[in-house]
C-alpha positions, 0 to 999 in steps of 0.5 A, a space after each residue: 357069419 350071420 347077415 340080415 338087411 334093414 331098409 338098406 342097411 345090411 348087418 352081417 356079424 362073424 365069432 372071432 375065434 372061429 375066423 382064422 382066413 384073414 391076417 394081417 397082410 389082408 389089414 395091410 392092403 386096407 391102409 398103413 394105419 389100419 395095419 398100425 392100428 393090429 399091431 398095437 394089440 394083442 388077444 381077443 382084442 387082436 382077433 376082434 379086430 381082423 374078424 371085423 376088418 373082414 366083414 368090413 371088406 365082405 359088405 363093402 366088397 358087396 355095395 361098392 362091387 369087388 375091388 380095394 377097400 381103403 379105410 381110415 378110422 382116424 379119431 376126430 379129436 385125436 388122430 389116432 387110428 381108433 376112431 369109426 371105420 370110414 370108406 369111400 361110397 360105404 357108411 359102416 358103424 361095428 359093434 363088439 362084444 365079447 366073441 362077437 364083432 358087428 357090421 353095418 354097413 349101406 351105400 351112400 355117406 349117412 348118419 348109421 350105428 349098429 350097438 350089440 350086447 350079450 343077453 347075459 350082461 343085462 344086470 350089466 345096465 343097472 349100473 348104468 342107472 348113475 347116467 340117469 337119474 332122473 328116469 333110471 336106465 333102461 333096459 337092454 334093448 333100450 339100451 342098445 338102442 339109445 348107444 346106436 343113436 349116438 354111434 348115427 349121430 356122432 359126437 359119442 361120449 359128447 353126448 349126455 345118455 340121459 338126454 336121448 330121447 326115444 320116441 316109440 313108433 307104430 306096433 304093428 310095424 315089425 321090426 319097430 321103429 323109434 325116434 331118437 332125439 339127440 341133444 342138439 341134432 336137428 332131424 330125429 334118428 330112427 332106431 330098430 332092435 332086430 333079430 341077430 345072432 343068438 343069445 344078444 340084443 342089436 339094434 341098428 340107427 339110421 338117421 
């Protein structure tokens, strides 16, 4: 497991293949909906879910103290338990990339998003060119910043990625902060690309 902090956000990551302590019983303690979701998964997806929920529990307990961590991940559109995880007093965001899961957490109810991509997936960005017909697809880091901002906004697929505009911040500030402007949103979202797990590009958005 690795961990970094940016502003008031804690970002942690782990490899599902190395996680063996968090079990279905631990998932059940986070709510029946979480157990139902876990039972729908198998193989790598099930291991990724367990590792992600293990990180969620660790970060939430660190932020608000020990005790039970109940999660609601119902989708706003269909009601299924595959939406972003929510819990009292803490904002969360989760991202997966192969054998890696990343969780961002911060106290309070804020707009928070995290996105991670393996560096070996850089060529995949060119496949996204059709999503950016006017200005071309961003590089891998730029794509993670767009994705993190969209996650933080909360509307997900309702937002056209090409409509997200990233304004470059001061170059002498580290980590460099971009200001993401999203259609239909009154205020911008701050986004950074931070030093995370080796071999991966990781961006965090906070609004």
